[in-house]
C-alpha positions, 0 to 999 in steps of 0.5 A: 612533852607529849602535847607539843610533839603531837602538834608539831607532828600535825603540822609536819603532816599537814605542810611537808607532804604537800609541800614536796608534792607541789615542788615536784609536781613541776618537775618533768618526768625524765628528770623526777629523780633528779628533782627528789635528790636534789629536794632531799639534798636541800631539806638536809642542808637546810636543817643542818644550817638551821641547827647551826645558826640556832646554836651561833644565835644561842651561845651568842645570846648566852654570852652577852646577857651573862650579867643579867644572872649576876644581877639576879643572884648578886643581891642575896650572895651580898647579903649572904656575905655579909652575913658570914662576917666578910668585911665590906672590902672583901666583899666587893672583891668577891663579887667583882670575882664572881661577876667575871667568873660568871660571865667567862663562863658564858662566854666560853667555849669548852663547858668541861674547862673553867676559865681562869678567872674561876680557877683562882684560889679559894676566896678567903672566909669560911666554908660558909662562902664557898657554898654561897658562891657555888650555888649563886653561880648555879642559880646566875647560870641557870638563870642565863640559861632559861633566858637565852632559850626564851629569847631564842625560842622567841626568834623561832617562832617568829620566823615560823609566823614569817614562814607561815605568811610566806606559805600564803603566797603558794598557789592555791591548787596543784594542777593534776598530772597524769604521770603515766600518760607523760612518761609514756609521751616523753619516750622516744618514738623508736621505743613506743614503736616496739 
């Protein structure tokens, strides 16, 4: 994690400080405090909305793509059930219930509470069947999580590219301002006379 964090810190240093200077350079001196406060508020609200949006997108993609993780582990689970001696009709019922359990668990809003389809009595057969189902469930969830993370990371990278292109539209140079002279000029004449 050290290299990505160093790159991120370097990027923020190159972008954030100049952006703050650029934004506040256009604010009149008497309104500098208000402008700075408004900028900080906008940054905080933007970060909160960004985190919320990433969470919404993440869980929507996780719920909609849960079948992909199940599809990835079903062949192996099917073989394990056959080796355990589960007859084909029983295999079909177990696999259908497994698919429903993974789908409901991926769409659940409370991760501490198992969906109803997952709380049904254990599948008939030897304990090896229950162990195979538990392992397959973990593998399907890991597959779904990794895939969802990659998709959301791709969206974030695309958004960063758009922001980077938007940065090209910013002014090339900031105009220099003598803030002390502006402050003296903005004071009322009777204050300057004293």
